[in-house]
C-alpha positions as CSV (number, residue, x, y, z in Angstrom):
1,M,45.3,-27.2,-43.2
2,D,41.6,-27.7,-44.2
3,T,40.5,-25.7,-47.2
4,V,37.3,-23.9,-46.3
5,S,34.7,-24.0,-49.1
6,F,31.6,-22.9,-47.3
7,S,30.6,-20.1,-45.0
8,I,29.0,-21.0,-41.7
9,K,27.5,-17.5,-41.4
10,K,26.0,-17.8,-44.9
11,A,24.6,-21.2,-44.1
12,L,22.8,-19.9,-41.0
13,T,21.7,-16.8,-42.9
14,F,20.2,-19.0,-45.7
15,G,18.3,-21.0,-43.0
16,W,17.0,-17.9,-41.3
17,V,15.9,-16.2,-44.6
18,M,14.0,-19.4,-45.7
19,V,12.4,-19.9,-42.3
20,K,11.0,-16.3,-42.5
21,E,9.7,-16.8,-46.0
22,K,8.3,-20.4,-45.5
23,F,7.5,-20.4,-41.8
24,L,4.0,-21.8,-42.0
25,F,5.0,-24.5,-44.5
26,L,8.0,-25.5,-42.4
27,L,5.9,-25.5,-39.3
28,S,3.4,-27.9,-41.0
29,L,6.3,-30.3,-41.8
30,L,7.5,-30.1,-38.2
31,V,4.0,-30.9,-36.8
32,I,3.6,-33.9,-39.1
33,S,7.1,-35.2,-38.1
34,F,6.2,-34.8,-34.5
35,V,2.9,-36.6,-34.9
36,F,4.5,-39.6,-36.5
37,A,7.2,-39.7,-33.8
38,V,4.7,-39.9,-30.9
39,I,2.4,-42.5,-32.5
40,P,4.0,-45.5,-30.5
41,D,3.5,-43.6,-27.2
42,V,-0.1,-42.9,-28.0
43,A,-0.7,-46.5,-28.9
44,K,0.7,-47.7,-25.6
45,K,-1.7,-45.4,-23.8
46,L,-4.7,-46.6,-25.8
47,T,-4.2,-50.4,-25.7
48,D,-2.4,-53.1,-23.8
49,N,-2.4,-55.4,-26.7
50,S,1.3,-56.2,-27.4
51,A,0.7,-57.2,-31.0
52,V,-1.1,-53.9,-31.8
53,I,1.7,-52.0,-30.0
54,L,4.4,-53.8,-32.0
55,L,2.6,-53.3,-35.3
56,T,2.2,-49.6,-34.5
57,Q,5.8,-49.3,-33.7
58,I,6.9,-50.9,-36.9
59,V,4.5,-48.7,-39.0
60,A,5.6,-45.6,-37.1
61,A,9.3,-46.5,-37.7
62,I,8.7,-46.9,-41.4
63,L,6.8,-43.6,-41.6
64,N,9.6,-41.8,-39.7
65,F,12.2,-43.1,-42.1
66,I,10.1,-41.9,-45.1
67,V,9.5,-38.5,-43.5
68,D,13.1,-38.1,-42.6
69,A,14.2,-38.7,-46.2
70,G,11.3,-36.5,-47.3
71,L,12.5,-33.6,-45.2
72,I,16.0,-33.8,-46.8
73,Y,14.3,-33.7,-50.2
74,V,12.2,-30.7,-49.3
75,M,15.2,-28.8,-47.9
76,L,17.2,-29.4,-51.0
77,R,14.3,-28.2,-53.2
78,L,14.0,-25.0,-51.1
79,Y,17.7,-24.4,-51.6
80,D,17.3,-24.9,-55.4
81,G,14.4,-22.5,-55.4
82,K,11.9,-25.1,-56.6
83,D,8.2,-25.3,-55.6
84,T,7.5,-27.6,-52.7
85,K,4.4,-29.0,-51.2
86,I,3.4,-31.1,-48.1
87,E,3.2,-34.2,-50.3
88,D,6.9,-34.0,-51.0
89,L,7.4,-35.2,-47.4
90,F,6.3,-38.7,-48.5
91,S,7.9,-38.7,-51.9
92,Q,11.0,-40.8,-50.9
93,Y,9.1,-44.0,-49.9
94,P,10.8,-46.0,-52.7
95,I,14.2,-45.8,-51.0
96,T,12.9,-46.6,-47.5
97,F,14.7,-49.9,-47.1
98,R,18.0,-48.6,-48.5
99,Y,17.6,-45.5,-46.3
100,F,17.0,-47.7,-43.2
101,V,20.0,-49.9,-43.9
102,A,22.3,-46.9,-44.5
103,V,21.1,-45.2,-41.2
104,A,21.8,-48.4,-39.3
105,L,25.2,-48.7,-40.9
106,Y,26.1,-45.1,-40.0
107,G,24.9,-45.6,-36.4
108,V,27.1,-48.7,-36.1
109,T,30.1,-47.0,-37.6
110,A,29.7,-44.0,-35.2
111,F,29.2,-46.3,-32.2
112,I,32.3,-48.3,-33.0
113,G,34.2,-45.0,-33.3
114,M,32.9,-43.9,-29.9
115,I,34.0,-47.2,-28.3
116,L,37.5,-46.8,-29.7
117,L,37.6,-43.3,-28.4
118,V,35.4,-40.2,-28.8
119,V,37.6,-38.6,-31.4
120,P,37.3,-41.4,-34.0
121,G,33.5,-41.4,-33.4
122,V,33.3,-37.7,-34.1
123,Y,35.6,-38.1,-37.1
124,F,33.4,-40.8,-38.7
125,M,30.2,-38.8,-38.0
126,L,31.7,-35.8,-39.7
127,R,33.1,-37.8,-42.6
128,F,30.0,-39.7,-43.5
129,Q,27.3,-37.2,-42.4
130,F,26.0,-36.4,-45.9
131,Y,25.3,-40.0,-46.9
132,R,21.6,-39.5,-46.5
133,Y,21.7,-36.5,-48.8
134,F,23.3,-38.5,-51.6
135,L,20.7,-41.3,-51.1
136,V,17.9,-38.8,-51.5
137,D,19.5,-36.3,-54.0
138,K,21.4,-38.6,-56.2
139,K,19.6,-41.9,-55.5
140,M,23.0,-43.5,-54.8
141,G,23.5,-47.0,-53.4
142,I,24.4,-47.3,-49.7
143,M,28.2,-47.7,-50.0
144,E,28.3,-45.3,-52.9
145,S,26.6,-42.6,-50.7
146,F,29.2,-43.2,-47.9
147,R,32.1,-42.8,-50.4
148,A,30.5,-39.7,-51.9
149,S,30.2,-38.1,-48.4
150,S,33.8,-39.1,-47.6
151,K,34.9,-37.3,-50.7
152,I,33.1,-34.0,-50.2
153,T,34.1,-33.8,-46.5
154,D,37.8,-34.4,-47.3
155,G,39.7,-31.5,-46.0
156,Q,36.6,-30.0,-44.4
157,K,36.4,-31.7,-41.0
158,W,37.5,-28.8,-38.9
159,Q,35.1,-26.4,-40.6
160,L,32.3,-29.0,-40.4
161,F,33.0,-29.4,-36.6
162,R,32.7,-25.6,-36.2
163,F,29.4,-25.8,-38.1
164,A,28.1,-28.6,-35.9
165,L,29.0,-26.4,-32.8
166,A,27.1,-23.5,-34.3
167,I,24.1,-25.7,-35.0
168,F,24.2,-27.0,-31.5
169,G,24.3,-23.4,-30.1
170,V,21.4,-22.3,-32.3
171,N,19.2,-25.2,-31.1
172,L,20.3,-24.7,-27.5
173,L,19.1,-21.1,-27.8
174,G,15.8,-22.4,-29.2
175,L,15.5,-24.7,-26.3
176,I,16.3,-22.0,-23.7
177,V,13.4,-19.9,-25.1
178,L,10.9,-22.2,-23.3
179,G,11.4,-24.8,-26.1
180,V,9.2,-22.7,-28.4
181,G,12.3,-21.4,-30.3
182,L,12.8,-24.9,-31.6
183,I,10.0,-24.5,-34.1
184,V,12.4,-21.9,-35.7
185,T,15.8,-23.4,-35.0
186,I,15.1,-27.0,-36.1
187,P,14.0,-26.1,-39.6
188,L,16.8,-23.4,-39.7
189,S,19.3,-26.1,-38.9
190,S,18.0,-28.5,-41.5
191,L,18.1,-25.7,-44.2
192,A,21.6,-24.7,-43.2
193,T,22.8,-28.3,-43.4
194,A,21.2,-28.6,-46.9
195,Y,23.1,-25.4,-47.8
196,V,26.4,-26.9,-46.7
197,Y,25.7,-30.1,-48.6
198,R,25.0,-28.2,-51.8
199,K,28.1,-26.0,-51.4
200,L,30.4,-29.0,-50.9
201,S,28.8,-31.4,-53.4
202,S,28.1,-29.0,-56.3
203,P,29.3,-25.4,-55.5
204,V,27.2,-22.9,-57.5
205,A,26.5,-19.2,-57.2
206,E,24.0,-18.4,-54.5
207,P,20.7,-16.6,-55.2
208,A,21.4,-12.9,-54.9
209,E,18.6,-12.4,-52.3
210,L,20.2,-15.0,-50.0
211,V,23.8,-13.7,-50.2
212,R,23.1,-10.4,-48.5
213,D,24.2,-10.2,-44.9
214,T,20.7,-10.5,-43.4
215,P,20.8,-9.9,-39.6
216,I,20.0,-13.1,-37.8
217,I,18.9,-13.8,-34.2
218,M,21.8,-16.2,-33.6
219,D,24.6,-13.7,-34.5
220,P,26.1,-13.9,-31.0
221,I,26.5,-17.6,-31.5
222,S,27.8,-17.3,-35.1
223,R,30.4,-14.8,-34.0
224,G,31.7,-17.3,-31.5
225,V,32.7,-19.6,-34.3
226,E,35.3,-18.7,-36.9
227,M,33.3,-17.7,-40.0
228,N,34.6,-17.7,-43.5
């Protein structure tokens, strides 16, 4: 039987508390991420030059990888109670190539698992899901980050699956609310995931103000998943 070493409810609560405290900052990060994501589409509407479009797509892809890694960095700093700023979103550019290769490898691994059968695909995704966090947080190599993720998720697959269902439910709720709720649920999900990573990789006492049972809007969802 899996040994539970993190609480889904506390993870969601942490995300909710931080979203309330840092909403404008987190919204700014979300807007920047969205802008970079739509750059290729904007370019296609502004020009028919295939070379320009291709160059734009390449630049946008690089920026998106940098921002994706930067978001993980920011979420971990928020968990650690450290000062954060917008510039932190671009702080991980030195690991861009390594990050890209790792993301591609993870995608291929998950794809192969899905081809074999859905269950192996889900298993691989759960097992290696924290590789990006080790790349950013510990500056590990690609294979080292996969091994580290495999180690901390050992014996945690079922609880992590429940957590994934809870995150899916939270974002589905955000989507139902005319999509506007996603500006809350997306950063909440990222913060909750950072919480789980920290609890599995280096369990420490939580800040007192975040341990309290703060009422959260997704309680109906969280109660539908076994909490510990």
